[in-house]
C-alpha positions as CSV (number, residue, x, y, z in Angstrom):
1,M,-15.0,28.1,-14.2
2,E,-18.3,29.2,-15.7
3,K,-22.0,28.3,-15.3
4,T,-24.7,29.1,-17.8
5,Q,-28.2,30.2,-17.0
6,E,-31.2,30.9,-19.2
7,T,-33.2,34.1,-18.7
8,K,-36.0,35.7,-20.7
9,A,-35.5,39.1,-22.2
10,D,-38.3,41.7,-22.5
11,N,-39.0,40.7,-26.0
12,G,-39.5,37.0,-25.0
13,E,-36.2,35.8,-26.4
14,V,-34.2,33.4,-24.3
15,K,-30.7,34.7,-23.3
16,V,-27.9,32.5,-22.0
17,E,-26.0,34.2,-19.3
18,T,-22.7,32.9,-18.1
19,K,-21.7,33.2,-14.4
20,A,-18.2,32.7,-13.3
21,L,-17.6,30.0,-10.6
22,N,-14.4,30.2,-8.6
23,D,-14.9,27.0,-6.6
24,G,-13.2,24.7,-9.1
25,S,-16.5,23.0,-10.0
26,L,-17.6,22.1,-13.5
27,C,-20.6,24.3,-14.2
28,G,-21.6,23.9,-10.6
29,Y,-21.0,20.1,-10.5
30,D,-18.0,18.4,-8.9
31,S,-17.3,16.1,-11.8
32,L,-18.2,15.4,-15.4
33,H,-19.9,12.2,-14.3
34,S,-22.2,14.1,-11.9
35,L,-22.9,16.8,-14.5
36,L,-24.0,14.2,-17.0
37,K,-26.0,12.1,-14.5
38,A,-27.9,15.2,-13.4
39,N,-28.7,16.4,-16.9
40,L,-29.3,13.3,-19.0
41,K,-32.2,10.9,-19.0
42,P,-31.2,7.6,-17.3
43,E,-31.2,5.6,-20.6
44,L,-29.0,8.3,-22.3
45,F,-26.7,8.5,-19.3
46,Q,-26.2,4.8,-19.4
47,E,-25.2,4.9,-23.0
48,V,-22.9,7.9,-22.6
49,S,-21.3,6.2,-19.6
50,R,-20.7,3.1,-21.8
51,V,-18.8,5.2,-24.3
52,L,-16.9,7.4,-21.8
53,L,-16.1,4.7,-19.1
54,G,-16.1,1.5,-21.1
55,L,-17.3,-1.9,-20.0
56,N,-15.5,-4.2,-17.7
57,C,-16.1,-7.9,-18.6
58,G,-19.1,-6.8,-20.7
59,R,-20.8,-4.7,-18.1
60,A,-20.7,-1.3,-16.5
61,I,-18.2,-0.7,-13.7
62,D,-19.7,-1.9,-10.4
63,N,-20.1,0.2,-7.4
64,I,-19.1,-1.6,-4.2
65,A,-20.6,-1.2,-0.8
66,L,-18.3,-0.9,2.1
67,P,-20.3,-2.6,4.9
68,E,-17.1,-3.1,7.0
69,S,-16.4,0.6,6.9
70,E,-19.6,2.4,7.8
71,C,-17.2,4.5,10.0
72,A,-15.4,5.5,6.7
73,K,-18.6,7.0,5.4
74,A,-19.2,8.8,8.7
75,V,-15.6,10.1,8.6
76,S,-16.0,11.3,5.0
77,S,-19.1,13.3,6.0
78,E,-17.4,14.7,9.1
79,H,-14.3,15.8,7.3
80,D,-16.0,16.6,4.0
81,F,-14.1,14.4,1.6
82,D,-15.4,12.6,-1.4
83,L,-15.6,8.8,-0.9
84,K,-16.2,6.5,-3.9
85,A,-15.8,2.8,-4.3
86,F,-15.8,0.6,-7.4
87,C,-14.8,-2.9,-8.6
88,F,-13.0,-4.2,-11.7
89,H,-13.8,-7.8,-12.4
90,A,-11.9,-10.5,-14.4
91,D,-13.2,-13.6,-16.1
92,K,-13.2,-16.7,-14.0
93,E,-10.3,-19.0,-14.7
94,L,-10.0,-22.7,-14.3
95,L,-6.4,-22.9,-13.1
96,R,-5.9,-19.7,-11.2
97,A,-7.8,-18.3,-8.3
98,P,-8.9,-14.6,-8.5
99,R,-6.2,-12.2,-7.3
100,I,-8.3,-9.4,-5.9
101,V,-6.6,-6.4,-4.4
102,R,-8.2,-3.4,-2.8
103,V,-6.4,-0.2,-3.9
104,G,-6.9,3.4,-2.7
105,L,-6.0,6.9,-4.0
106,I,-6.1,10.1,-1.9
107,Q,-6.4,13.6,-3.3
108,N,-6.3,16.7,-1.2
109,S,-5.8,20.4,-1.0
110,I,-3.3,22.1,1.3
111,V,-4.6,23.4,4.6
112,L,-2.9,26.7,5.6
113,P,-1.9,29.7,3.5
114,T,1.5,29.4,2.0
115,T,2.6,32.3,4.2
116,A,2.2,30.2,7.3
117,S,5.3,28.7,8.8
118,F,6.6,25.7,6.9
119,L,6.4,23.4,10.0
120,D,2.8,24.5,10.6
121,Q,1.9,23.9,6.9
122,K,3.3,20.4,7.0
123,R,1.8,19.4,10.3
124,A,-1.6,20.7,9.1
125,I,-1.5,18.5,6.1
126,Y,-0.7,15.5,8.3
127,Q,-3.7,16.2,10.4
128,K,-5.9,16.6,7.4
129,L,-4.8,13.3,5.9
130,K,-4.9,11.3,9.1
131,P,-8.7,10.6,9.0
132,I,-8.6,9.9,5.3
133,I,-5.8,7.4,5.7
134,E,-7.7,5.9,8.6
135,A,-10.8,5.6,6.5
136,A,-8.8,3.8,3.8
137,G,-7.3,1.4,6.4
138,A,-10.7,0.7,8.0
139,S,-12.1,0.0,4.5
140,G,-9.5,-2.8,4.0
141,V,-7.3,-1.0,1.4
142,N,-4.2,-3.0,0.6
143,I,-2.3,-0.5,-1.4
144,L,-2.7,3.3,-0.9
145,C,-1.1,6.1,-3.0
146,L,-0.9,9.8,-2.2
147,Q,-0.5,12.7,-4.6
148,E,2.7,14.1,-5.8
149,A,4.7,16.1,-3.1
150,W,1.7,15.6,-0.8
151,M,3.5,17.0,2.2
152,M,3.8,20.6,0.9
153,P,2.3,23.2,-1.4
154,F,3.3,22.6,-5.0
155,A,5.6,25.7,-4.9
156,F,7.8,24.8,-7.9
157,C,6.2,27.6,-10.0
158,T,7.9,30.3,-7.9
159,R,11.6,29.4,-8.5
160,E,12.2,30.5,-4.9
161,K,14.7,28.2,-3.2
162,R,13.3,28.6,0.2
163,W,10.7,25.9,-0.6
164,C,13.6,23.4,-0.5
165,E,13.2,23.4,3.2
166,F,10.3,21.0,2.8
167,A,12.7,18.4,1.4
168,E,13.4,15.4,3.6
169,P,15.3,12.1,3.6
170,V,13.6,9.0,2.4
171,D,13.3,7.9,6.0
172,G,12.3,11.3,7.2
173,E,9.3,12.7,9.0
174,S,6.7,12.1,6.3
175,T,7.8,8.4,5.9
176,Q,7.7,7.9,9.7
177,F,4.2,9.4,9.8
178,L,3.0,6.9,7.2
179,Q,4.8,3.9,8.5
180,D,2.6,3.7,11.5
181,F,-0.5,3.4,9.3
182,A,1.1,0.8,7.0
183,L,1.9,-1.3,10.0
184,K,-1.5,-0.8,11.7
185,Y,-3.5,-1.7,8.6
186,N,-1.2,-4.1,6.9
187,M,-1.1,-1.7,4.0
188,V,1.4,-0.8,1.3
189,I,1.7,3.0,1.0
190,I,3.2,5.0,-1.9
191,S,4.4,8.3,-0.5
192,P,5.6,10.9,-3.2
193,I,7.8,13.5,-1.4
194,L,10.5,16.1,-2.1
195,E,13.6,14.1,-1.2
196,R,16.9,15.4,0.1
197,D,19.6,12.9,-0.6
198,I,21.9,13.3,2.4
199,N,24.5,10.9,1.1
200,H,25.0,12.7,-2.2
201,G,25.6,16.3,-1.4
202,E,22.0,16.9,-0.1
203,T,20.8,16.8,-3.7
204,I,17.0,17.2,-4.1
205,W,14.8,14.8,-6.0
206,N,11.1,14.3,-6.7
207,T,10.7,10.9,-5.2
208,A,8.1,8.2,-4.4
209,V,8.9,6.2,-1.3
210,I,7.4,2.7,-1.2
211,I,6.4,1.7,2.3
212,G,5.8,-2.0,2.9
213,N,2.8,-3.5,4.8
214,H,5.1,-4.1,7.8
215,G,6.1,-0.5,8.0
216,N,9.4,-1.2,6.2
217,I,10.8,0.9,3.3
218,I,10.8,-1.3,0.2
219,G,12.5,1.2,-2.0
220,K,12.1,4.5,-3.9
221,H,11.7,5.8,-7.4
222,R,12.7,9.2,-8.6
223,K,10.8,11.2,-11.3
224,N,12.1,10.4,-14.7
225,H,10.8,13.4,-16.7
226,I,10.9,17.0,-15.5
227,P,8.6,19.5,-17.1
228,R,9.7,22.8,-18.5
229,V,6.4,24.1,-19.6
230,G,4.3,27.1,-18.4
231,D,4.6,27.6,-14.7
232,F,6.1,24.2,-14.1
233,N,9.6,25.4,-13.4
234,E,10.6,22.2,-11.6
235,S,14.1,21.9,-13.0
236,T,15.0,24.9,-10.7
237,Y,14.7,22.4,-7.8
238,Y,15.5,18.9,-9.1
239,I,16.6,17.1,-12.3
240,E,15.7,13.8,-14.0
241,G,15.8,10.8,-11.8
242,N,18.4,8.1,-11.8
243,T,16.5,5.0,-10.6
244,G,15.3,3.6,-14.0
245,H,11.9,2.0,-14.1
246,P,11.7,-0.2,-11.0
247,V,8.8,-2.5,-10.3
248,F,8.3,-3.2,-6.6
249,E,7.1,-6.7,-5.7
250,T,4.8,-6.5,-2.7
251,V,2.7,-9.0,-1.0
252,Y,-0.3,-7.7,-2.9
253,G,1.2,-7.5,-6.4
254,K,3.8,-5.8,-8.6
255,I,3.5,-2.0,-8.5
256,A,5.4,0.9,-10.1
257,V,5.2,4.7,-9.9
258,N,5.2,7.0,-13.0
259,I,5.4,10.4,-11.4
260,C,3.4,13.2,-12.9
261,Y,5.0,14.5,-16.2
262,G,6.1,11.0,-17.0
263,R,2.6,10.3,-18.1
264,H,3.2,12.3,-21.3
265,H,6.0,9.9,-22.3
266,P,4.6,6.6,-23.8
267,L,8.0,4.9,-23.5
268,N,8.1,5.6,-19.8
269,W,4.8,3.7,-19.4
270,L,6.1,0.9,-21.6
271,A,9.3,0.4,-19.5
272,F,7.3,-0.2,-16.3
273,G,5.2,-2.7,-18.3
274,L,8.2,-4.5,-19.7
275,N,9.5,-4.9,-16.1
276,G,6.3,-6.6,-15.1
277,A,4.1,-4.0,-13.4
278,E,0.5,-5.0,-12.7
279,I,-0.5,-1.6,-11.2
280,V,1.2,1.7,-12.1
281,F,0.4,4.8,-10.0
282,N,0.6,8.3,-11.5
283,P,0.8,10.8,-8.6
284,S,0.5,14.2,-10.1
285,A,0.0,17.9,-9.7
286,T,-1.6,19.5,-12.8
287,V,-3.9,22.3,-13.6
288,G,-7.0,22.6,-15.8
289,E,-5.8,25.1,-18.4
290,L,-2.7,23.1,-19.2
291,S,-3.7,19.4,-19.1
292,E,-7.4,18.6,-18.3
293,P,-8.4,17.4,-21.8
294,M,-5.4,15.0,-21.7
295,W,-6.0,13.7,-18.2
296,P,-8.7,11.0,-18.9
297,I,-6.8,9.9,-22.0
298,E,-3.2,9.3,-21.3
299,A,-3.4,6.9,-18.3
300,R,-6.3,5.0,-19.9
301,N,-4.3,4.6,-23.1
302,A,-1.3,3.4,-21.0
303,A,-3.4,0.8,-19.2
304,I,-4.7,-0.5,-22.5
305,A,-1.3,-0.6,-24.3
306,N,0.6,-2.2,-21.4
307,S,-2.1,-4.5,-20.0
308,Y,-1.9,-3.2,-16.4
309,F,-4.0,-1.0,-14.1
310,V,-3.3,2.7,-13.7
311,G,-4.2,4.9,-10.7
312,S,-4.2,8.6,-11.5
313,I,-4.0,11.0,-8.6
314,N,-4.1,14.8,-8.8
315,R,-4.2,17.4,-6.0
316,V,-7.1,19.8,-5.4
317,G,-7.5,23.5,-5.0
318,T,-5.7,26.8,-5.9
319,E,-2.5,27.5,-4.0
320,T,-1.6,31.2,-3.8
321,F,2.0,32.2,-3.1
322,P,3.2,35.4,-1.4
323,N,5.4,36.7,-4.3
324,P,4.0,37.0,-7.8
325,F,6.0,35.3,-10.6
326,T,6.3,35.0,-14.3
327,S,7.4,32.0,-16.4
328,G,8.6,33.5,-19.7
329,D,5.3,32.7,-21.5
330,G,4.1,36.2,-22.1
331,K,1.5,36.1,-19.3
332,P,1.4,38.9,-16.7
333,Q,2.8,38.1,-13.3
334,H,0.5,36.0,-11.1
335,A,0.6,34.4,-7.7
336,D,-0.9,30.9,-8.3
337,F,-0.6,28.0,-10.7
338,G,-4.3,27.8,-11.4
339,H,-6.8,25.3,-10.2
340,F,-5.6,21.7,-9.4
341,Y,-8.6,19.8,-10.6
342,G,-8.4,16.6,-8.7
343,S,-10.4,14.0,-10.8
344,S,-8.4,11.1,-9.5
345,H,-9.5,7.8,-11.1
346,F,-8.5,4.2,-12.0
347,S,-8.1,2.8,-15.5
348,A,-8.1,-1.0,-16.4
349,P,-6.3,-2.9,-19.1
350,D,-9.7,-3.7,-20.8
351,A,-10.2,0.1,-21.5
352,S,-12.7,0.6,-18.7
353,C,-12.2,3.2,-16.1
354,T,-13.9,4.4,-12.9
355,P,-15.8,7.7,-12.6
356,S,-13.4,10.3,-11.1
357,L,-13.3,11.9,-7.7
358,S,-14.4,15.5,-7.3
359,R,-12.7,18.4,-9.1
360,N,-12.8,20.6,-6.0
361,R,-12.9,18.4,-2.8
362,D,-10.5,16.2,-1.0
363,G,-11.3,12.5,-1.8
364,L,-10.6,8.8,-1.3
365,L,-11.2,6.5,-4.2
366,I,-11.3,2.8,-3.3
367,T,-11.3,0.1,-6.0
368,D,-11.2,-3.6,-6.0
369,M,-9.3,-5.1,-9.0
370,D,-8.7,-8.6,-10.0
371,L,-5.1,-8.7,-11.2
372,N,-5.8,-11.7,-13.4
373,L,-7.3,-9.2,-15.8
374,C,-3.8,-8.2,-16.8
375,R,-2.8,-11.6,-18.2
376,Q,-6.3,-12.1,-19.7
377,L,-5.9,-8.9,-21.8
378,K,-2.3,-9.9,-22.8
379,D,-3.8,-13.1,-24.1
380,K,-6.7,-11.4,-25.9
381,W,-4.8,-8.7,-27.7
382,G,-1.3,-10.1,-28.0
383,F,0.4,-6.7,-27.8
384,R,3.6,-8.2,-26.4
385,M,3.7,-10.9,-29.1
386,T,3.0,-8.5,-32.0
387,A,5.2,-5.7,-30.8
388,R,8.4,-5.2,-32.8
389,Y,10.9,-4.3,-30.1
390,E,13.9,-5.1,-32.2
391,L,12.8,-2.5,-34.8
392,Y,12.1,0.1,-32.1
393,A,15.4,-0.6,-30.4
394,E,17.3,-0.2,-33.7
395,L,15.6,3.1,-34.5
396,L,16.2,4.4,-30.9
397,A,19.9,3.4,-31.1
398,H,20.3,5.4,-34.3
399,Y,18.2,8.3,-33.0
400,S,20.3,8.7,-29.9
401,K,23.5,9.3,-32.0
402,P,24.5,12.8,-33.2
403,D,24.7,11.7,-36.9
404,F,21.1,10.4,-37.0
405,E,19.2,11.0,-40.2
406,P,15.4,10.4,-40.4
407,Q,14.2,7.7,-42.6
408,V,12.3,9.9,-45.1
409,I,11.6,8.8,-48.7
410,S,10.9,11.8,-50.8
411,D,8.7,11.8,-53.9
412,P,11.0,12.3,-56.9
413,L,8.4,14.5,-58.6
414,L,8.7,16.9,-55.7
415,Q,12.4,17.3,-56.4
416,K,11.7,18.0,-60.1
417,K,9.1,20.6,-59.3
418,S,11.6,22.5,-57.1
419,L,14.1,22.8,-59.9
């Protein structure tokens, strides 16, 4: 990253010097929101925030105090993680009571070097996450989602098969670790892991395990879309999932998980909405050079188009691996993916979104959301009513056949000119 600084030359001219920052910050700030707040007058910042973050029920996104969780603030200071809390409102209804759910997202960096023993690496991540999960529970979080493959470094750039040792069954060590918190805090937890399917030849999948508020396993969902771009060599380890687009009905609402690369596929988002999701989580691992301009757009657009809430989670930090690798993209060999820029946030169906967590620190984002907003926006915009699913279905049915021909109508004058 870079930071600019003005200096005066001998002739009195002002020079702009650029200093490189390797801490993952944005020009020395931990988020775009904090950069703008520090450098704009309050009235300008308010107007810029209105455009960038939208309005929820006609007003700016509310911060919420966590009086019941003063200990969470103390823990965040002690363990140096970003703690933010916001609230999405819905209009008051005459026939339905509010359906307010408190939802949390955790982003984090790994702890030990990737050269450490695999067991030590995994256990160190457990120890790092324990106080953050405890803070979420103490703050009354009902549903908590962790980042993609949270229990390991994101080693899928290397194409080395030894990282498969981190894979575990759905009811394995990581699930057991989280089940205790789910039961203790009456909390649903989404745990994205590297799964080893013991019953099917020990096949490996990228999987989200849904742990119920009684510590039970509700189900799982496997990643639908696998990237083959840049250093994301994930198809070396696992292939496209086979679980469809499940929506999990929990005591707190209907939730779904669109894992990482699936966010680039609008029909993937649509399918979760058609199955009735009210909150869709997007646990991810993505780096700045590849995707950062897309990050605040795709999930927000999905929330708008499908009338549900979206929780976007990205890991933090730069993970360096022992053996340099290349990815067939012409770049010289290197030993890391690049910087995972965090910036986890929530998007609402009314086009509003929260400020994001830090780009370079672990973090816990807590947000209250009234799920009544989902139906209210469906009624307002009528996207379900005005969609033409039969037309899309017909096109997709033709497109999926080998003899498909695009519906292109050529200008006859173009044909004459070519003769």
